[in-house]
VOBA-1610 file (N, C-alpha, C; in pm, whole numbers, padded with zeros to 5 digits, always signed):
BEGIN
Unk+11306+10217+07985Unk+11177+10185+08043Unk+11188+10057+08124Unk+11115+10052+08232Unk+11123+09940+08325Unk+11019+09834+08295Unk+11057+09726+08232Unk+10975+09606+08216Unk+10828+09632+08185Unk+10800+09709+08083Unk+10662+09731+08041Unk+10627+09628+07935Unk+10500+09592+07928Unk+10457+09501+07822Unk+10472+09572+07688Unk+10473+09496+07582Unk+10488+09552+07447Unk+10375+09651+07418Unk+10253+09615+07460Unk+10138+09703+07437Unk+10156+09836+07510Unk+10199+09833+07636Unk+10218+09956+07713Unk+10334+10038+07657Unk+10442+09971+07613Unk+10554+10044+07552Unk+10510+10117+07426Unk+10425+10052+07346Unk+10374+10114+07223Unk+10290+10237+07256Unk+10205+10228+07359Unk+10121+10341+07399Unk+10209+10458+07442Unk+10312+10430+07521Unk+10404+10536+07567Unk+10473+10599+07447Unk+10528+10519+07357Unk+10600+10572+07241Unk+10509+10654+07150Unk+10384+10611+07133Unk+10289+10685+07050Unk+10253+10820+07111Unk+10261+10832+07241Unk+10223+10955+07310Unk+10335+11059+07311Unk+10457+11016+07290Unk+10570+11109+07296Unk+10567+11209+07180Unk+10594+11334+07214Unk+10603+11439+07113Unk+10743+11436+07051Unk+10762+11503+06934Unk+10898+11511+06879Unk+10992+11579+06979Unk+11112+11530+06987Unk+11217+11582+07077Unk+11185+11557+07225Unk+11089+11472+07252Unk+11059+11437+07391Unk+11120+11300+07418Unk+11193+11289+07528Unk+11257+11161+07559Unk+11216+11116+07699Unk+11212+10986+07716Unk+11172+10927+07844Unk+11291+10924+07939Unk+11271+10984+08058Unk+11373+10978+08162Unk+11349+10858+08255Unk+11222+10826+08275Unk+11185+10711+08358Unk+11044+10669+08320Unk+11021+10539+08319Unk+10887+10486+08299Unk+10873+10360+08383Unk+10758+10344+08442Unk+10735+10226+08525Unk+10589+10217+08566Unk+10560+10114+08640Unk+10424+10090+08685Unk+10419+10095+08837Unk+10300+10125+08891Unk+10288+10123+09037Unk+10306+09981+09091Unk+10347+09973+09215Unk+10360+09844+09282Unk+10217+09795+09309Unk+10174+09694+09234Unk+10035+09648+09241Unk+09998+09602+09382Unk+10091+09539+09450Unk+10065+09491+09586Unk+10034+09608+09681Unk+10108+09716+09667Unk+10087+09833+09754Unk+09952+09900+09724Unk+09914+09905+09597Unk+09785+09962+09559Unk+09672+09878+09617Unk+09685+09746+09608Unk+09582+09657+09662Unk+09574+09668+09815Unk+09689+09678+09881Unk+09690+09686+10027Unk+09615+09810+10077Unk+09623+09920+10003Unk+09552+10042+10043Unk+09401+10020+10044Unk+09353+09930+09959Unk+09209+09904+09950Unk+09161+09810+10061Unk+09252+09743+10131Unk+09210+09652+10236Unk+09143+09723+10353Unk+09161+09853+10365Unk+09094+09930+10472Unk+08942+09917+10460Unk+08894+09902+10337Unk+08750+09886+10315Unk+08696+09759+10381Unk+08783+09661+10394Unk+08738+09535+10452Unk+08691+09552+10596Unk+08744+09648+10669Unk+08701+09671+10807Unk+08552+09699+10815Unk+08498+09757+10711Unk+08355+09785+10706Unk+08277+09674+10635Unk+08331+09625+10523Unk+08251+09537+10438Unk+08252+09389+10479Unk+08345+09347+10562Unk+08334+09210+10615Unk+08213+09201+10707Unk+08198+09291+10807Unk+08076+09285+10888Unk+07949+09309+10807Unk+07955+09402+10709Unk+07839+09430+10623Unk+07792+09303+10554Unk+07885+09234+10489Unk+07850+09114+10414Unk+07803+09003+10507Unk+07872+08985+10619Unk+07833+08882+10715Unk+07692+08909+10770Unk+07664+09034+10803Unk+07532+09069+10856Unk+07422+09047+10751Unk+07448+09088+10627Unk+07345+09069+10524Unk+07323+08921+10493Unk+07431+08842+10494Unk+07414+08699+10473Unk+07335+08635+10588Unk+07365+08678+10711Unk+07292+08629+10827Unk+07143+08667+10817Unk+07118+08793+10779Unk+06979+08838+10765Unk+06909+08760+10654Unk+06978+08734+10543Unk+06920+08658+10433Unk+06882+08518+10480Unk+06972+08455+10556Unk+06946+08320+10608Unk+06823+08322+10700Unk+06816+08422+10789Unk+06703+08431+10883Unk+06571+08456+10808Unk+06575+08545+10712Unk+06455+08575+10634Unk+06413+08450+10555Unk+06508+08379+10500Unk+06479+08258+10423Unk+06411+08153+10511Unk+06463+08137+10632Unk+06407+08036+10723Unk+06270+08072+10778Unk+06240+08201+10790Unk+06114+08244+10851Unk+06010+08292+10751Unk+06045+08302+10624Unk+05952+08363+10527Unk+05844+08269+10477Unk+05857+08141+10497Unk+05757+08043+10457Unk+05719+08054+10309Unk+05821+08054+10225Unk+05796+08053+10081Unk+05778+08191+10020Unk+05775+08296+10099Unk+05763+08432+10046Unk+05898+08476+09991Unk+05899+08523+09870Unk+06024+08552+09801Unk+06065+08699+09811Unk+05972+08790+09832Unk+05997+08935+09830Unk+06103+08978+09932Unk+06096+08939+10060Unk+06199+08985+10156Unk+06340+08941+10117Unk+06353+08824+10058Unk+06485+08776+10017Unk+06540+08859+09901Unk+06454+08893+09808Unk+06496+08973+09693Unk+06545+09110+09739Unk+06484+09165+09842Unk+06526+09295+09895Unk+06670+09290+09947Unk+06715+09180+10001Unk+06849+09170+10059Unk+06958+09138+09956Unk+06921+09088+09840Unk+07021+09048+09740Unk+07112+09165+09699Unk+07060+09286+09673Unk+07152+09396+09637Unk+07254+09426+09748Unk+07214+09413+09874Unk+07307+09440+09984Unk+07418+09335+09989Unk+07384+09211+09958Unk+07484+09105+09953Unk+07580+09130+09837Unk+07525+09167+09722Unk+07609+09194+09604Unk+07703+09312+09627Unk+07654+09415+09693Unk+07739+09531+09725Unk+07854+09485+09815Unk+07824+09405+09916Unk+07927+09356+10006Unk+08032+09275+09934Unk+07990+09183+09849Unk+08084+09099+09775Unk+08167+09184+09680Unk+08103+09279+09610Unk+08173+09369+09517Unk+08281+09448+09590Unk+08249+09500+09706Unk+08345+09579+09781Unk+08456+09492+09841Unk+08424+09368+09876Unk+08529+09277+09925Unk+08629+09243+09814Unk+08586+09252+09691Unk+08674+09224+09577Unk+08755+09346+09534Unk+08736+09459+09600Unk+08806+09583+09562Unk+08958+09567+09558Unk+09023+09506+09658Unk+09169+09492+09648Unk+09214+09415+09523Unk+09139+09314+09485Unk+09174+09236+09366Unk+09157+09321+09240Unk+09047+09397+09234Unk+09024+09486+09119Unk+09134+09590+09110Unk+09172+09648+09226Unk+09278+09750+09227Unk+09411+09691+09181Unk+09439+09566+09222Unk+09562+09500+09182Unk+09567+09484+09030Unk+09457+09437+08970Unk+09453+09421+08825Unk+09461+09556+08754Unk+09393+09657+08806Unk+09397+09790+08743Unk+09537+09850+08749Unk+09610+09828+08859Unk+09746+09883+08872Unk+09839+09827+08765Unk+09812+09708+08719Unk+09895+09646+08615Unk+09870+09709+08479Unk+09768+09795+08467Unk+09736+09862+08341Unk+09771+10010+08345Unk+09843+10052+08450Unk+09883+10192+08466Unk+10033+10204+08439Unk+10071+10309+08368Unk+10212+10340+08344Unk+10235+10485+08384Unk+10340+10506+08461Unk+10385+10641+08492Unk+10507+10669+08406Unk+10510+10787+08345Unk+10620+10823+08256Unk+10670+10962+08292Unk+10800+10974+08311Unk+10864+11104+08331Unk+10948+11129+08206Unk+10916+11237+08135Unk+10993+11273+08016Unk+11071+11400+08047Unk+11141+11451+07948Unk+11214+11576+07967Unk+11122+11698+07964Unk+10990+11677+07940Unk+10897+11790+07932Unk+10777+11780+08026Unk+10741+11657+08068Unk+10619+11639+08147Unk+10621+11506+08221Unk+10519+11492+08307Unk+10495+11366+08378Unk+10359+11316+08331Unk+10352+11189+08291Unk+10227+11133+08240Unk+10183+11014+08324Unk+10052+11002+08337Unk+09990+10882+08391Unk+09904+10826+08279Unk+09934+10704+08239Unk+09860+10641+08130Unk+09787+10521+08188Unk+09655+10519+08168Unk+09572+10406+08211Unk+09519+10337+08086Unk+09559+10213+08066Unk+09520+10138+07946Unk+09415+10034+07982Unk+09295+10080+08009Unk+09184+09988+08034Unk+09109+09968+07903Unk+08977+09972+07905Unk+08900+09958+07781Unk+08931+10073+07685Unk+08954+10188+07742Unk+08999+10301+07663Unk+09127+10352+07727Unk+09204+10426+07652Unk+09331+10476+07704Unk+09310+10617+07756Unk+09339+10638+07884Unk+09330+10770+07947Unk+09471+10817+07978Unk+09501+10938+07937Unk+09634+10994+07961Unk+09618+11128+08030Unk+09683+11141+08144Unk+09686+11267+08216Unk+09831+11315+08219Unk+09851+11440+08182Unk+09985+11497+08178Unk+09994+11616+08271Unk+10108+11630+08333Unk+10139+11750+08411Unk+10266+11805+08349Unk+10254+11919+08284Unk+10370+11983+08221Unk+10465+12030+08330Unk+10593+12044+08294Unk+10695+12081+08392Unk+10663+12212+08462Unk+10609+12311+08389Unk+10579+12440+08452Unk+10454+12437+08540Unk+10378+12328+08536Unk+10258+12315+08619Unk+10285+12239+08749Unk+10404+12186+08764Unk+10439+12114+08887Unk+10465+12219+08995Unk+10375+12224+09093Unk+10383+12328+09195Unk+10459+12283+09319Unk+10460+12154+09346Unk+10531+12102+09463Unk+10592+11967+09424Unk+10683+11921+09506Unk+10737+11786+09489Unk+10745+11727+09630Unk+10639+11660+09666Unk+10624+11605+09801Unk+10640+11453+09791Unk+10728+11398+09874Unk+10757+11254+09866Unk+10714+11185+09995Unk+10652+11068+09978Unk+10620+10979+10090Unk+10685+10846+10056Unk+10780+10802+10141Unk+10855+10682+10110Unk+10830+10574+10215Unk+10818+10451+10169Unk+10796+10336+10257Unk+10928+10263+10278Unk+10928+10169+10370Unk+11052+10099+10406Unk+11110+10018+10289Unk+11028+09977+10194Unk+11078+09899+10081Unk+11130+09986+09966Unk+11131+10118+09984Unk+11180+10210+09882Unk+11073+10261+09788Unk+10954+10199+09791Unk+10843+10248+09710Unk+10783+10370+09778Unk+10698+10440+09706Unk+10635+10557+09769Unk+10549+10635+09673Unk+10507+10752+09719Unk+10420+10841+09643Unk+10493+10973+09620Unk+10470+11032+09505Unk+10520+11166+09473Unk+10402+11254+09438Unk+10376+11355+09518Unk+10269+11450+09492Unk+10329+11566+09414Unk+10268+11598+09300Unk+10322+11703+09212Unk+10239+11830+09216Unk+10113+11818+09255Unk+10029+11937+09269Unk+09910+11903+09358Unk+09858+12006+09421Unk+09738+11991+09504Unk+09637+12093+09456Unk+09514+12050+09452Unk+09406+12136+09405Unk+09297+12137+09511Unk+09258+12254+09556Unk+09150+12264+09653Unk+09020+12283+09577Unk+08921+12204+09612Unk+08790+12218+09550Unk+08683+12211+09658Unk+08566+12261+09626Unk+08456+12265+09721Unk+08356+12155+09688Unk+08316+12085+09790Unk+08226+11972+09776Unk+08098+12004+09852Unk+07983+12001+09783Unk+07857+12029+09851Unk+07824+11915+09947Unk+07777+11951+10063Unk+07748+11853+10167Unk+07639+11906+10259Unk+07592+11822+10346Unk+07491+11867+10442Unk+07552+11938+10561Unk+07677+11913+10586Unk+07747+11978+10697Unk+07857+12067+10639Unk+07913+12153+10720Unk+08023+12235+10675Unk+07985+12381+10666Unk+08079+12459+10615Unk+08059+12603+10602Unk+07971+12633+10483Unk+07922+12756+10479Unk+07838+12797+10367Unk+07920+12883+10270Unk+07896+12864+10139Unk+07962+12948+10041Unk+07879+13075+10020Unk+07919+13158+09926Unk+07850+13286+09907Unk+07706+13271+09861Unk+07672+13154+09802Unk+07534+13128+09763Unk+07456+13057+09873Unk+07515+13047+09991Unk+07455+12989+10111Unk+07439+12838+10102Unk+07514+12773+10010Unk+07517+12626+10006Unk+07618+12577+10110Unk+07589+12466+10171Unk+07685+12407+10264Unk+07793+12335+10184Unk+07917+12368+10210Unk+08029+12308+10137Unk+08142+12274+10234Unk+08222+12178+10194Unk+08347+12150+10264Unk+08460+12158+10163Unk+08576+12198+10208Unk+08692+12204+10121Unk+08761+12068+10119Unk+08796+12024+10001Unk+08868+11898+09985Unk+08993+11927+09904Unk+09093+11843+09922Unk+09217+11858+09848Unk+09234+11738+09756Unk+09251+11765+09629Unk+09276+11660+09530Unk+09426+11661+09500Unk+09491+11549+09526Unk+09635+11538+09502Unk+09659+11473+09367Unk+09751+11531+09292Unk+09790+11475+09163Unk+09936+11434+09172Unk+09965+11317+09119Unk+10103+11271+09124Unk+10116+11126+09086Unk+10222+11065+09134Unk+10253+10926+09107Unk+10243+10850+09239Unk+10161+10746+09241Unk+10133+10675+09365Unk+10184+10531+09358Unk+10243+10485+09467Unk+10293+10347+09481Unk+10399+10315+09377Unk+10487+10411+09349Unk+10592+10386+09251Unk+10708+10311+09317Unk+10768+10218+09244Unk+10886+10151+09298Unk+11005+10247+09293Unk+11096+10234+09386Unk+11217+10316+09392Unk+11184+10464+09374Unk+11108+10516+09467Unk+11058+10653+09458Unk+11171+10756+09452Unk+11286+10726+09510Unk+11399+10818+09507Unk+11449+10836+09364Unk+11458+10728+09288Unk+11500+10735+09148Unk+11402+10818+09065Unk+11272+10799+09089Unk+11170+10874+09016Unk+11177+11022+09054Unk+11197+11051+09182Unk+11212+11190+09226Unk+11331+11255+09157Unk+11443+11184+09147Unk+11561+11238+09079Unk+11532+11266+08932Unk+11455+11178+08867Unk+11419+11198+08726Unk+11333+11324+08710Unk+11240+11345+08804Unk+11155+11465+08796Unk+11237+11590+08822Unk+11328+11584+08917Unk+11415+11700+08942Unk+11503+11731+08820Unk+11551+11629+08751Unk+11627+11649+08627Unk+11541+11719+08523Unk+11416+11673+08507Unk+11325+11736+08412Unk+11303+11883+08446Unk+11281+11911+08576Unk+11256+12049+08617Unk+11377+12138+08591Unk+11499+12086+08618Unk+11622+12163+08590Unk+11635+12192+08441Unk+11608+12092+08357Unk+11620+12110+08212Unk+11522+12214+08159Unk+11404+12222+08221Unk+11303+12314+08172Unk+11320+12455+08227Unk+11400+12472+08330Unk+11426+12607+08383Unk+11530+12679+08302Unk+11620+12602+08240Unk+11729+12666+08166Unk+11693+12698+08024
//
């Protein structure tokens, strides 16, 4: 296992079934997870700046009236909350463990409660790799198409407007993605024989 905290190592060991062994375990690159969230800043920097400007203008022109200012406070809080998203994502990534065993691939999230998602070897439908220049990357293990109700889009048989979305399951922002891919291929070979 790659440099996991004692608490995370215990969670991984407790989750293993008899005769199941770890081929690879590690955590996502927290910096890469946080960087993906910076795209939100393109929207929320102007959002927050505009709401702060509006708050200042309302404060200066309201002549002691408090109601218009109270109306803007939730918009300011939303902006600040969204600007903090990369930091929240960075901290959350430090609580995620990816585990490849000889039988399955697990994603363990150890926040207030422990969430474990497993993909058994026979359920892995694809092995799609996206690699970055630093060797980190994403491994997509399955894709699921689902329908999302919306105001635009095609109609389903019940005449609801829906759009098709793809939910990707896999390991995201893993360090040394080639090593992890090799571990998954080893697991798949072992389970075919």
